[in-house]
C-alpha positions as CSV (number, residue, x, y, z in Angstrom):
1,X,133.5,-6.8,183.4
2,X,134.2,-3.8,181.2
3,X,130.5,-3.3,180.6
4,X,129.8,-3.4,184.3
5,X,132.5,-0.8,185.0
6,X,131.1,1.5,182.3
7,X,127.7,1.2,183.8
8,X,129.0,1.9,187.3
9,X,130.7,5.0,185.9
10,X,127.5,6.1,184.3
11,X,125.7,5.7,187.6
12,X,128.4,7.6,189.4
13,X,128.0,10.5,187.0
14,X,124.2,10.3,187.6
15,X,124.7,10.4,191.4
16,X,127.1,13.4,191.0
17,X,124.2,15.3,189.5
18,X,121.3,13.8,191.6
19,X,122.8,14.1,195.1
20,X,123.3,17.9,195.0
21,X,119.7,18.3,193.7
22,X,118.4,16.1,196.5
23,X,120.4,18.0,199.1
24,X,119.3,21.4,197.9
25,X,115.7,20.3,197.6
26,X,115.7,19.2,201.2
27,X,117.5,22.1,202.7
28,X,115.2,24.6,200.9
29,X,112.0,22.7,201.8
30,X,109.2,24.4,203.7
31,X,105.9,23.1,205.0
32,X,103.0,25.0,206.4
33,X,101.4,23.3,209.3
34,X,98.9,24.1,212.1
35,X,100.6,23.6,215.4
36,X,98.5,24.3,218.4
37,X,96.7,27.6,217.8
38,X,99.4,28.7,215.3
39,X,99.9,28.7,211.6
40,X,103.5,27.5,211.5
41,X,106.3,27.3,209.0
42,X,108.6,24.3,209.3
43,X,112.0,24.0,207.8
44,X,114.8,21.4,208.3
45,X,117.8,22.6,210.2
46,X,121.2,21.0,211.0
47,X,121.9,21.9,214.6
48,X,120.4,18.8,216.4
49,X,117.7,21.0,217.9
50,X,114.0,21.8,217.5
51,X,113.9,25.6,217.6
52,X,110.7,27.5,218.0
53,X,110.3,31.1,217.1
54,X,107.2,32.6,218.9
55,X,107.6,36.0,217.3
56,X,109.1,39.3,218.4
57,X,107.6,39.5,221.9
58,X,108.9,36.2,223.2
59,X,112.3,34.5,223.3
60,X,113.4,31.8,221.0
61,X,113.1,28.3,222.5
62,X,115.0,25.2,221.6
63,X,115.3,21.6,222.8
64,X,117.6,18.8,221.6
65,X,116.2,16.2,219.3
66,X,117.1,12.6,218.7
67,X,117.6,12.5,214.9
68,X,120.2,11.1,212.5
69,X,123.3,13.2,212.2
70,X,122.8,16.8,213.2
71,X,119.3,17.0,211.7
72,X,117.0,19.4,213.5
73,X,114.0,21.6,212.7
74,X,113.2,25.3,212.6
75,X,109.6,26.1,213.5
76,X,108.4,29.7,213.1
77,X,105.0,30.1,214.7
78,X,102.7,32.6,213.0
79,X,99.2,33.9,213.5
80,X,97.0,32.4,216.2
81,X,93.2,32.6,216.8
82,X,93.3,34.0,220.3
83,X,92.3,37.2,221.9
84,X,95.4,38.1,224.0
85,X,99.1,37.3,224.2
86,X,98.5,35.9,227.7
87,X,95.9,33.5,226.4
88,X,98.2,32.4,223.6
89,X,101.1,31.8,226.0
90,X,98.8,29.7,228.3
91,X,97.5,27.6,225.4
92,X,101.1,27.0,224.1
93,X,102.2,26.0,227.6
94,X,99.4,23.4,228.1
95,X,99.8,21.9,224.6
96,X,103.6,21.7,225.2
97,X,102.9,19.5,228.2
98,X,101.4,16.8,225.9
99,X,103.2,17.4,222.7
100,X,103.3,13.9,221.1
101,X,100.6,14.6,218.6
102,X,102.3,17.8,217.4
103,X,105.7,16.2,217.4
104,X,104.3,13.5,215.1
105,X,103.0,16.1,212.7
106,X,106.3,17.9,212.5
107,X,108.2,14.6,212.0
108,X,105.8,13.6,209.3
109,X,106.4,16.9,207.6
110,X,110.2,16.5,207.8
111,X,109.9,13.0,206.5
112,X,107.7,14.2,203.6
113,X,110.3,16.8,202.7
114,X,113.1,14.2,202.8
115,X,111.0,11.8,200.6
116,X,110.4,14.5,198.0
117,X,114.0,15.4,198.0
118,X,115.2,11.8,197.6
119,X,112.7,11.2,194.8
120,X,113.7,14.3,192.9
121,X,117.4,13.4,193.3
122,X,116.7,9.9,192.2
123,X,114.9,11.2,189.1
124,X,117.8,13.4,188.2
125,X,120.2,10.5,188.8
126,X,118.2,8.2,186.4
127,X,117.9,10.9,183.7
128,X,121.7,11.7,183.8
129,X,122.6,8.0,183.9
130,X,120.4,7.2,181.0
131,X,121.7,10.1,179.0
132,X,125.3,9.1,179.8
133,X,124.7,5.5,178.6
134,X,122.8,6.8,175.6
135,X,125.5,9.2,174.5
136,X,128.2,6.6,175.1
137,X,126.5,4.1,172.9
138,X,125.4,6.7,170.3
139,X,128.8,8.0,169.7
140,X,130.2,4.6,169.0
141,X,133.8,3.2,169.4
142,X,135.3,4.9,166.4
143,X,134.1,8.4,167.4
144,X,135.0,7.7,171.1
145,X,138.6,6.9,170.0
146,X,138.7,10.1,168.0
147,X,137.4,12.1,170.9
148,X,140.1,10.6,173.2
149,X,142.8,11.5,170.6
150,X,141.5,15.1,170.4
151,X,141.5,15.4,174.2
152,X,145.1,14.2,174.4
153,X,146.2,16.4,171.5
154,X,143.7,19.3,171.3
155,X,143.9,22.1,168.7
156,X,143.5,25.6,169.9
157,X,139.8,25.9,168.9
158,X,139.1,22.5,170.5
159,X,140.8,23.6,173.7
160,X,138.7,26.8,173.8
161,X,135.5,24.9,173.2
162,X,136.3,22.3,175.8
163,X,137.1,24.9,178.5
164,X,134.0,26.9,177.6
165,X,131.8,23.8,178.0
166,X,133.4,22.9,181.3
167,X,132.9,26.5,182.6
168,X,129.3,26.5,181.5
169,X,128.7,23.1,183.1
170,X,130.3,24.4,186.3
171,X,128.2,27.6,186.4
172,X,125.0,25.5,185.7
173,X,125.7,23.2,188.5
174,X,126.4,26.1,190.8
175,X,123.1,27.7,189.9
176,X,121.3,24.5,190.6
177,X,122.8,23.6,193.9
178,X,123.3,27.1,195.4
179,X,120.4,28.4,197.4
180,X,119.4,32.1,197.1
181,X,120.8,34.3,199.8
182,X,117.9,35.0,202.2
183,X,120.0,36.7,204.7
184,X,121.4,35.2,207.9
185,X,119.4,35.4,211.1
186,X,121.8,36.5,213.9
187,X,122.7,33.5,216.0
188,X,121.2,34.1,219.5
189,X,123.0,33.5,222.7
190,X,121.5,30.3,224.1
191,X,121.2,29.8,227.8
192,X,119.6,27.1,229.9
193,X,116.2,28.0,231.1
194,X,117.3,27.2,234.7
195,X,120.0,29.9,234.5
196,X,117.2,32.4,234.0
197,X,114.5,30.8,236.2
198,X,116.5,28.8,238.8
199,X,113.4,28.2,241.0
200,X,111.8,25.9,238.4
201,X,111.1,22.4,239.7
202,X,113.0,19.4,238.3
203,X,111.7,18.2,234.9
204,X,113.4,16.2,232.2
205,X,112.3,18.6,229.5
206,X,113.1,21.8,231.4
207,X,116.5,20.4,232.2
208,X,117.3,20.5,228.4
209,X,115.3,23.5,227.4
210,X,117.2,26.6,226.2
211,X,116.0,30.1,225.5
212,X,117.6,33.0,223.8
213,X,119.2,35.5,226.1
214,X,118.9,39.2,225.8
215,X,116.5,42.1,226.2
216,X,113.5,40.1,224.8
217,X,113.9,37.4,227.5
218,X,114.1,40.0,230.2
219,X,111.2,42.1,228.8
220,X,108.9,39.1,228.6
221,X,110.0,37.5,231.9
222,X,106.6,37.4,233.5
223,X,104.9,35.7,230.5
224,X,107.7,33.2,230.1
225,X,107.8,32.4,233.8
226,X,104.0,32.0,233.9
227,X,104.1,29.7,230.9
228,X,106.8,27.5,232.4
229,X,104.9,27.1,235.6
230,X,101.7,26.3,233.7
231,X,103.5,23.7,231.7
232,X,104.9,22.2,234.9
233,X,101.5,22.2,236.6
234,X,100.0,20.3,233.6
235,X,102.8,17.8,233.5
236,X,102.6,17.2,237.2
237,X,98.8,16.9,237.5
238,X,98.1,14.7,234.5
239,X,101.3,12.7,235.2
240,X,100.2,12.0,238.7
241,X,96.7,11.2,237.6
242,X,98.0,8.7,235.1
243,X,100.0,7.0,237.9
244,X,97.0,6.9,240.1
245,X,94.9,5.5,237.2
246,X,97.5,2.7,236.7
247,X,96.6,1.4,240.2
248,X,92.9,1.1,239.3
249,X,91.3,-2.3,239.4
250,X,89.2,-3.0,236.3
251,X,87.4,-6.1,235.2
252,X,89.5,-7.8,232.5
253,X,87.7,-9.5,229.6
254,X,87.3,-13.2,229.7
255,X,88.8,-15.5,227.0
256,X,85.9,-15.1,224.5
257,X,85.4,-11.3,225.2
258,X,87.1,-8.1,224.1
259,X,86.7,-4.5,225.2
260,X,86.5,-0.9,223.9
261,X,87.2,2.4,225.5
262,X,84.7,5.2,225.1
263,X,85.6,8.9,225.3
264,X,83.4,12.0,224.9
265,X,83.5,15.8,225.0
266,X,87.3,16.1,225.3
267,X,87.1,19.8,224.2
268,X,90.8,20.1,223.4
269,X,92.0,18.7,226.8
270,X,94.8,16.6,225.5
271,X,96.1,16.2,229.0
272,X,93.6,13.4,229.6
273,X,94.6,11.4,226.6
274,X,97.5,9.5,228.2
275,X,95.3,8.9,231.3
276,X,92.5,7.5,229.1
277,X,95.1,5.2,227.4
278,X,96.2,3.9,230.9
279,X,92.6,2.8,231.5
280,X,92.3,1.2,228.0
281,X,95.5,-0.8,228.7
282,X,94.2,-2.0,232.1
283,X,91.0,-3.1,230.5
284,X,92.7,-4.8,227.6
285,X,91.0,-2.6,225.0
286,X,92.1,-2.3,221.4
287,X,89.1,-0.4,220.1
288,X,88.4,3.3,220.7
289,X,84.9,4.8,220.5
290,X,84.8,8.6,220.3
291,X,81.3,10.2,220.7
292,X,82.3,13.7,219.6
293,X,83.2,17.2,220.7
294,X,86.9,16.8,220.4
295,X,87.2,20.6,219.9
296,X,85.6,23.7,221.3
297,X,84.7,25.4,218.0
298,X,86.0,23.1,215.2
299,X,88.6,25.5,213.9
300,X,91.7,24.4,211.9
301,X,94.0,25.1,214.7
302,X,92.3,22.6,217.0
303,X,93.7,19.8,215.0
304,X,96.2,19.4,217.8
305,X,93.4,17.8,219.8
306,X,92.7,15.1,217.1
307,X,96.4,14.6,216.6
308,X,96.9,13.9,220.3
309,X,94.0,11.4,220.6
310,X,95.1,9.6,217.4
311,X,98.7,9.5,218.6
312,X,97.9,8.2,222.0
313,X,95.7,5.4,220.6
314,X,97.9,4.5,217.7
315,X,97.3,0.9,216.7
316,X,93.7,0.9,218.0
317,X,90.7,0.4,215.8
318,X,89.0,3.8,216.0
319,X,85.4,4.8,215.4
320,X,83.9,8.3,215.9
321,X,81.1,10.8,215.4
322,X,81.5,14.5,215.6
323,X,79.7,16.7,218.1
324,X,77.9,20.0,217.8
325,X,81.1,21.9,218.6
326,X,83.0,20.1,215.9
327,X,82.7,20.9,212.2
328,X,83.4,19.3,208.8
329,X,87.0,20.4,209.3
330,X,87.1,18.2,212.5
331,X,85.4,15.3,210.6
332,X,88.1,15.4,207.9
333,X,90.9,15.6,210.6
334,X,89.5,12.5,212.2
335,X,89.4,10.6,208.9
336,X,92.9,11.7,208.2
337,X,94.0,10.5,211.6
338,X,92.6,7.0,211.0
339,X,89.1,7.2,212.5
340,X,86.1,5.6,210.9
341,X,83.6,8.4,211.0
342,X,80.0,7.0,211.0
343,X,77.7,8.2,208.3
344,X,74.2,6.8,209.1
345,X,74.8,3.3,207.8
346,X,75.9,0.2,209.7
347,X,79.6,-0.5,209.5
348,X,81.9,-3.1,211.2
349,X,84.9,-1.7,213.1
350,X,87.1,-3.8,215.3
351,X,84.6,-6.7,215.4
352,X,81.6,-4.6,216.3
353,X,78.7,-3.6,214.1
354,X,78.3,0.2,214.7
355,X,75.6,2.6,213.5
356,X,75.8,6.4,214.1
357,X,76.0,9.8,212.6
358,X,77.5,13.2,213.3
359,X,75.5,15.7,215.4
360,X,73.5,17.8,212.9
361,X,73.7,21.0,214.9
362,X,76.4,23.6,215.1
363,X,77.7,25.5,218.1
364,X,80.3,28.2,218.7
365,X,81.6,29.5,222.0
366,X,78.7,32.0,221.9
367,X,75.9,29.4,221.5
368,X,74.0,27.4,218.9
369,X,74.0,28.5,215.3
370,X,70.4,27.4,214.8
371,X,67.1,28.4,216.5
372,X,65.6,26.0,219.1
373,X,62.9,25.0,216.5
374,X,65.6,24.2,213.9
375,X,67.6,22.2,216.4
376,X,64.6,20.2,217.5
377,X,63.8,19.4,213.8
378,X,67.4,18.4,213.0
379,X,67.6,16.0,216.0
380,X,64.2,14.4,215.3
381,X,65.0,13.9,211.7
382,X,68.3,12.3,212.6
383,X,66.6,10.0,215.1
384,X,64.1,8.9,212.4
385,X,66.8,8.2,209.9
386,X,68.9,6.2,212.3
387,X,65.7,4.3,213.4
388,X,65.1,3.2,209.8
389,X,68.7,2.2,209.3
390,X,68.8,0.3,212.5
391,X,65.6,-1.7,212.0
392,X,66.3,-2.4,208.4
393,X,69.7,-3.9,209.4
394,X,68.1,-5.8,212.2
395,X,65.5,-7.3,209.9
396,X,68.2,-8.3,207.5
397,X,70.0,-10.1,210.3
398,X,72.9,-7.6,210.1
399,X,72.0,-5.9,213.4
400,X,74.1,-3.0,214.5
401,X,74.7,-3.8,218.1
402,X,76.0,-0.3,219.1
403,X,74.5,3.1,218.2
404,X,76.9,6.0,218.6
405,X,75.5,9.5,218.7
406,X,76.7,12.7,220.3
407,X,73.4,13.6,221.9
408,X,70.8,11.2,223.3
409,X,68.1,13.2,221.6
410,X,69.2,11.6,218.3
411,X,68.6,8.1,219.7
412,X,65.4,8.0,221.7
413,X,63.2,6.3,219.1
414,X,66.0,4.0,218.0
415,X,66.5,2.9,221.6
416,X,62.7,2.4,222.1
417,X,62.6,0.2,218.9
418,X,64.9,-2.5,220.3
419,X,66.7,-2.6,217.0
420,X,70.1,-2.0,218.7
421,X,71.6,-3.2,222.0
422,X,73.5,-0.2,223.3
423,X,73.4,3.5,222.8
424,X,76.5,5.5,223.5
425,X,76.3,9.3,223.8
426,X,77.9,12.3,225.5
427,X,77.0,16.0,225.2
428,X,75.6,16.4,228.7
429,X,79.0,16.5,230.5
430,X,77.5,14.3,233.2
431,X,76.7,10.6,233.4
432,X,73.3,9.0,232.7
433,X,73.0,5.3,232.9
434,X,73.7,2.5,232.3
435,X,69.9,2.6,231.9
436,X,67.5,0.1,230.4
437,X,65.1,1.8,227.9
438,X,61.5,0.7,227.5
439,X,60.8,-0.5,224.0
440,X,59.6,-3.2,221.6
441,X,62.7,-5.4,221.7
442,X,62.9,-8.8,223.4
443,X,65.3,-7.2,225.8
444,X,65.7,-3.5,226.6
445,X,68.3,-1.4,224.8
446,X,70.8,0.1,227.2
447,X,71.6,3.8,227.3
448,X,75.0,5.0,228.5
449,X,75.7,8.8,228.4
450,X,79.2,9.5,229.8
451,X,80.5,12.7,231.2
452,X,83.2,14.9,229.6
453,X,86.5,13.0,229.2
454,X,88.1,16.4,229.2
455,X,86.4,17.5,232.4
456,X,84.9,20.4,230.5
457,X,82.9,23.2,231.9
458,X,80.8,24.5,229.0
459,X,82.9,24.2,225.9
460,X,86.2,24.8,227.6
461,X,88.5,22.0,228.9
462,X,92.0,22.9,227.9
463,X,94.0,23.8,231.1
464,X,96.7,22.7,233.4
465,X,94.3,20.4,235.4
466,X,90.7,19.2,235.4
467,X,88.0,21.8,235.8
468,X,85.4,19.2,236.8
469,X,84.9,15.4,237.1
470,X,86.0,13.6,233.9
471,X,84.9,10.2,232.7
472,X,85.7,7.3,230.3
473,X,83.8,4.0,229.9
474,X,84.8,0.5,229.1
475,X,82.4,-1.6,227.1
476,X,82.9,-5.4,227.0
477,X,81.7,-7.4,224.0
478,X,81.3,-11.1,223.4
479,X,83.0,-12.9,220.5
480,X,80.1,-11.9,218.2
481,X,80.5,-8.2,219.0
482,X,77.4,-8.0,221.2
483,X,77.9,-5.7,224.3
484,X,77.7,-7.7,227.5
485,X,78.9,-5.2,230.1
486,X,80.0,-1.7,230.9
487,X,82.2,-0.1,233.5
488,X,82.6,3.7,234.0
489,X,85.8,5.3,235.4
490,X,85.7,8.8,236.8
491,X,88.5,11.2,237.6
492,X,88.2,14.1,240.0
493,X,89.8,17.6,240.0
494,X,91.6,16.5,243.2
495,X,93.3,13.7,241.4
496,X,91.3,10.7,242.6
497,X,90.2,7.8,240.3
498,X,86.8,6.1,240.9
499,X,86.1,2.8,239.2
500,X,82.3,2.0,239.2
501,X,81.1,-1.6,239.5
502,X,80.9,-3.6,236.3
503,X,77.4,-3.8,235.0
504,X,76.3,-6.8,233.0
505,X,74.2,-6.3,229.9
506,X,71.4,-6.6,228.9
507,X,69.8,-5.0,232.0
508,X,66.7,-6.6,233.5
509,X,63.4,-5.7,231.8
510,X,62.0,-4.7,235.2
511,X,64.5,-1.8,235.3
512,X,63.5,-0.3,232.0
513,X,62.7,3.4,232.0
514,X,60.9,5.8,229.7
515,X,63.5,7.2,227.2
516,X,62.1,10.8,227.8
517,X,62.0,10.6,231.6
518,X,63.8,13.4,233.6
519,X,65.7,14.6,230.5
520,X,66.5,18.4,230.4
521,X,64.9,19.9,227.3
522,X,67.9,22.0,226.2
523,X,70.2,22.7,229.1
524,X,73.2,24.0,227.0
525,X,74.7,27.1,228.5
526,X,72.6,27.0,231.7
527,X,74.3,27.2,235.2
528,X,71.9,25.2,237.4
529,X,72.7,21.6,238.5
530,X,72.9,18.9,237.5
531,X,76.0,19.8,235.5
532,X,74.8,21.3,232.3
533,X,75.0,20.1,228.7
534,X,77.0,23.1,227.5
535,X,80.1,21.4,226.1
């Protein structure tokens, strides 16, 4: 019993040292994140709110958060890759209408800060506890009795020494646990956003939103009001579209079947992500196939697009290739978000054997980064490499049943070979197929190119509503992972949802078409119909 009490006392001494270290480590923690178009600094706060500082030209904004105790977060938004303040405010407003992906990033950052603080405090606790036990045992009983006697009846030098040691210990602890004075930011006067803009429509977020009152709010009134209405337009349009989609009638998989949802060319339009999830749930899908161009130019700040898609399809098996508007940065973001990014070799994901690769071309908002000759060469080389990989796998009885590429140009020869069952692509921003492709296989390979899931016009899709018709597709597989049917779902800018007929696969040989028939040579950035390829 006495040994246990001594050990508990040693642990208590360790905790007395470790807890202040953990607390100070957490309260002084900082993380640098990319939030929307901003480079942002995230710090823990203790006011039960998430406070956003947009800089000197806009008011502070805060909303209550559901967190233990009074925990909150202070987010200071920094530089952004936009041309004008108006463009920045518009992007922030639209992203705020579908914030789940960014919220998850901030929560992960705060959790990481807390974990580091706890581990550091635990380390100090273990060290101090071990030292306490070691000193106790090292001194021995005779010396401990002598020390107790001296503490009860100290001589003058001993008293001075003891007081000096206690004072030094106190100063040391204070230096460890006291944060440097960074200056206090004046506490703003918070007012409900409706007291400044009473004409705003009812909305659960706007009902709790507060902004800082004062001259900044009045001076930036037009920008703030425009952002709030853009936010409301986005919430309203995509919320109503999701409700309409929930009424759609899709074919459900039979007992020995399963389904996958296909998305393409989202181009940062995170508003469509919950709508796409509604369709996935209606079709019983647990597999997501992403054929690329999640972004407009593949910059770091566009991580919000990947975050949103990953968050919305949390728990799904996810496979992807990147498009010509994506970059290596986007590829790494997809991997970090749990996607299996295809690399030119067959791989099984979610019960399906996939083959595919990233688009070899690069594109900015201004156009392709290669010449037409270089682009043609890169696409032909990728087609040849995928052809070899597909047919080698087929001969080895490890057939990849689905080929995933961003552009159909990377799959023409593979489709004609008959070494795969289904080719999924995007890039054109309009639908082609399902179409049987002439080839050497026992049954024709099916091509399906779907339109932009983001409803993109050229490489731009981020906005408060769809710019053009958007699409997703549902692919049905048998128990062996072989595609047996497809169904395309379209969404119009007016808010309608059109579910196409379910098409059984494979398609009849009599319907097979030349893989090069009626294909635009390079329609990116043209204006003439059909809707152009210019993501």
